[in-house]
KOLVOTI-232460 format. One record per residue (C-alpha): x, z, y; residue in three letters; residue number from 1; chain. Coordinates in nm, 3 decimals. Each point is the difference from the previous one (the first is absolute). Example, Ala and Ser with C-alpha at 12.3 -4.5 7.8 and 13.67 -1.06 7.14 Angstrom:
% residues 2
{pt {1.230,0.780,-0.450},"ALA",1,"A"}
{pt {0.137,-0.066,0.344},"SER",2,"A"}
//
This chain:
% residues 81
{pt {-4.455,9.142,15.914},"MET",1,"A"}
{pt {0.052,0.307,0.219},"LEU",2,"A"}
{pt {-0.385,-0.075,0.160},"SER",3,"A"}
{pt {-0.138,-0.054,-0.355},"VAL",4,"A"}
{pt {0.171,0.290,-0.193},"SER",5,"A"}
{pt {-0.080,0.311,0.239},"GLY",6,"A"}
{pt {-0.066,0.233,-0.273},"ASN",7,"A"}
{pt {0.274,-0.133,-0.231},"GLY",8,"A"}
{pt {-0.255,-0.192,-0.209},"HIS",9,"A"}
{pt {0.052,-0.384,-0.017},"ARG",10,"A"}
{pt {-0.276,-0.231,0.032},"ASP",11,"A"}
{pt {0.113,-0.300,-0.173},"TYR",12,"A"}
{pt {-0.286,-0.250,0.128},"TRP",13,"A"}
{pt {0.065,0.110,0.399},"GLN",14,"A"}
{pt {0.315,-0.046,-0.039},"THR",15,"A"}
{pt {-0.072,-0.357,-0.128},"PHE",16,"A"}
{pt {-0.274,-0.078,0.282},"ARG",17,"A"}
{pt {0.280,0.117,0.249},"LEU",18,"A"}
{pt {0.274,-0.227,-0.108},"TYR",19,"A"}
{pt {-0.212,-0.307,-0.057},"TRP",20,"A"}
{pt {-0.204,0.076,0.323},"MET",21,"A"}
{pt {0.270,-0.167,0.231},"PRO",22,"A"}
{pt {-0.028,-0.353,-0.236},"PHE",23,"A"}
{pt {-0.405,-0.002,0.044},"ALA",24,"A"}
{pt {0.039,0.062,0.367},"VAL",25,"A"}
{pt {0.253,-0.285,0.086},"SER",26,"A"}
{pt {-0.175,-0.244,-0.250},"SER",27,"A"}
{pt {-0.356,0.090,0.197},"PHE",28,"A"}
{pt {0.146,-0.033,0.362},"ALA",29,"A"}
{pt {0.206,-0.338,-0.131},"ALA",30,"A"}
{pt {-0.345,-0.135,-0.111},"LEU",31,"A"}
{pt {-0.200,0.112,0.302},"ILE",32,"A"}
{pt {0.242,-0.165,0.222},"LYS",33,"A"}
{pt {-0.004,-0.330,-0.186},"ASN",34,"A"}
{pt {0.405,0.017,-0.118},"GLN",35,"A"}
{pt {-0.080,-0.193,-0.323},"GLY",36,"A"}
{pt {-0.127,0.220,-0.240},"TYR",37,"A"}
{pt {-0.299,-0.109,-0.175},"TYR",38,"A"}
{pt {-0.249,0.188,-0.205},"VAL",39,"A"}
{pt {-0.067,-0.193,-0.323},"ILE",40,"A"}
{pt {-0.292,0.002,-0.236},"PHE",41,"A"}
{pt {-0.031,-0.237,-0.286},"SER",42,"A"}
{pt {-0.189,-0.279,0.021},"PRO",43,"A"}
{pt {-0.136,0.085,-0.363},"LYS",44,"A"}
{pt {-0.276,0.256,0.029},"GLY",45,"A"}
{pt {0.088,0.075,-0.363},"SER",46,"A"}
{pt {0.295,0.144,0.119},"GLU",47,"A"}
{pt {-0.153,0.210,0.262},"VAL",48,"A"}
{pt {-0.247,0.140,-0.155},"PHE",49,"A"}
{pt {0.268,0.098,-0.309},"MET",50,"A"}
{pt {0.218,0.169,0.278},"ALA",51,"A"}
{pt {-0.338,0.154,0.157},"LEU",52,"A"}
{pt {-0.084,0.147,-0.390},"ALA",53,"A"}
{pt {0.319,0.128,-0.044},"THR",54,"A"}
{pt {0.020,0.194,0.327},"CYS",55,"A"}
{pt {-0.341,0.147,-0.080},"THR",56,"A"}
{pt {0.077,0.041,-0.366},"ALA",57,"A"}
{pt {0.322,0.255,0.099},"PHE",58,"A"}
{pt {-0.240,0.166,0.296},"LEU",59,"A"}
{pt {-0.243,0.109,-0.235},"ILE",60,"A"}
{pt {0.308,0.103,-0.258},"MET",61,"A"}
{pt {0.090,0.231,0.296},"VAL",62,"A"}
{pt {-0.317,0.141,0.048},"THR",63,"A"}
{pt {-0.071,0.079,-0.391},"ILE",64,"A"}
{pt {0.355,0.154,0.011},"VAL",65,"A"}
{pt {-0.039,0.206,0.285},"LYS",66,"A"}
{pt {-0.327,0.080,-0.145},"TRP",67,"A"}
{pt {0.116,0.112,-0.325},"ILE",68,"A"}
{pt {0.286,0.175,0.165},"TYR",69,"A"}
{pt {-0.237,0.224,0.227},"ALA",70,"A"}
{pt {-0.251,0.063,-0.266},"LYS",71,"A"}
{pt {0.286,0.227,-0.164},"ARG",72,"A"}
{pt {-0.024,0.354,0.009},"GLU",73,"A"}
{pt {0.306,0.221,0.166},"VAL",74,"A"}
{pt {0.107,0.277,-0.172},"PRO",75,"A"}
{pt {-0.052,0.313,0.154},"GLN",76,"A"}
{pt {0.284,0.125,0.237},"GLY",77,"A"}
{pt {0.124,-0.339,0.065},"ILE",78,"A"}
{pt {-0.107,-0.107,0.364},"LYS",79,"A"}
{pt {-0.050,-0.340,0.073},"ASP",80,"A"}
{pt {0.256,-0.189,0.295},"HIS",81,"A"}
//
């Protein structure tokens, strides 16, 4: 927490990433060392397509929200951090 909140402002996304990073690294290390981990994709093309479509829809939604937020006018006298 100290490394991500230097100015007293908590960045929850960065905290989440730091929390999950060891799990991702250990899973990847086990995968490349052939320790019994498998990457599994559904054999049904429709399920793979649905997963990709859902991820794409989420990314589009985030982009639109960021675009709308960026277009907002900042009131005078308030600095953006």
